[in-house]
C-alpha positions in Angstrom: -8.5 -13.8 22.4 -7.5 -13.9 18.8 -4.8 -11.5 18.7 -1.4 -11.9 20.4 1.3 -9.2 21.2 3.2 -10.6 18.2 0.6 -9.4 15.8 1.8 -6.6 14.1 -1.5 -4.9 13.9 -2.1 -5.3 17.7 -3.1 -2.2 19.3 -2.8 -0.2 15.8 -6.1 1.6 14.6 -7.1 1.6 10.9 -6.9 5.5 11.3 -3.1 5.4 12.3 -2.4 2.8 9.6 -3.8 4.9 6.9 -2.3 8.1 8.3 1.1 6.5 8.4 0.9 5.0 4.7 -0.2 8.5 3.6 2.8 10.2 5.5 5.1 7.6 3.9 3.8 7.2 0.5 1.2 10.0 -0.4 -2.0 9.4 -1.7 -0.6 8.9 -5.3 1.6 6.2 -4.1 -1.1 4.5 -2.1 -3.3 4.4 -5.3 -0.4 3.0 -7.3 -0.2 0.3 -4.8 -3.8 -0.5 -4.0 -6.1 0.4 -6.7 -9.0 1.7 -5.0 -11.0 4.8 -6.1 -11.1 6.6 -2.7 -7.3 6.9 -3.1 -7.5 8.2 -6.5 -10.4 10.6 -6.7 -10.4 13.5 -4.1 -8.8 11.3 -1.5 -9.5 11.9 2.4 -8.6 10.5 5.5 -12.4 10.4 6.5 -13.7 9.1 3.2 -11.0 6.3 3.0 -11.7 5.2 6.5 -15.6 5.0 5.7 -14.8 3.0 2.7 -12.5 0.7 4.3 -14.5 -0.1 7.4 -17.2 -1.4 5.1 -15.1 -3.3 2.6 -13.0 -6.1 4.2 -11.2 -6.9 1.2 -9.6 -3.4 0.6 -8.8 -3.2 4.5 -6.8 -6.2 4.1 -5.0 -4.9 1.4 -4.3 -1.8 3.3 -3.2 -3.8 6.4 -0.8 -6.0 4.4 0.7 -3.1 2.8 1.4 -1.4 6.2 2.8 -4.7 7.6 5.1 -5.0 4.4 6.3 -1.5 4.8 6.9 -2.0 8.5 9.0 -5.0 8.1 11.2 -3.3 5.5 11.6 -0.4 7.7 13.4 -2.5 10.5 
């Protein structure tokens, strides 16, 4: 088992992460922090999830931003 309960992403889906980021930052705020076209040009949850699932480097950036915001919110 590679994930432990102390992992901030344990049990959190990519869809939940993306929905939370959009709720907190909006698409514009997300696009400012992570320069990805799917956040800038006609953004949607579905298209962004498709891209992030196929693009590991982009997913890592989204997950890192989510973790930073979770730690900030404590």
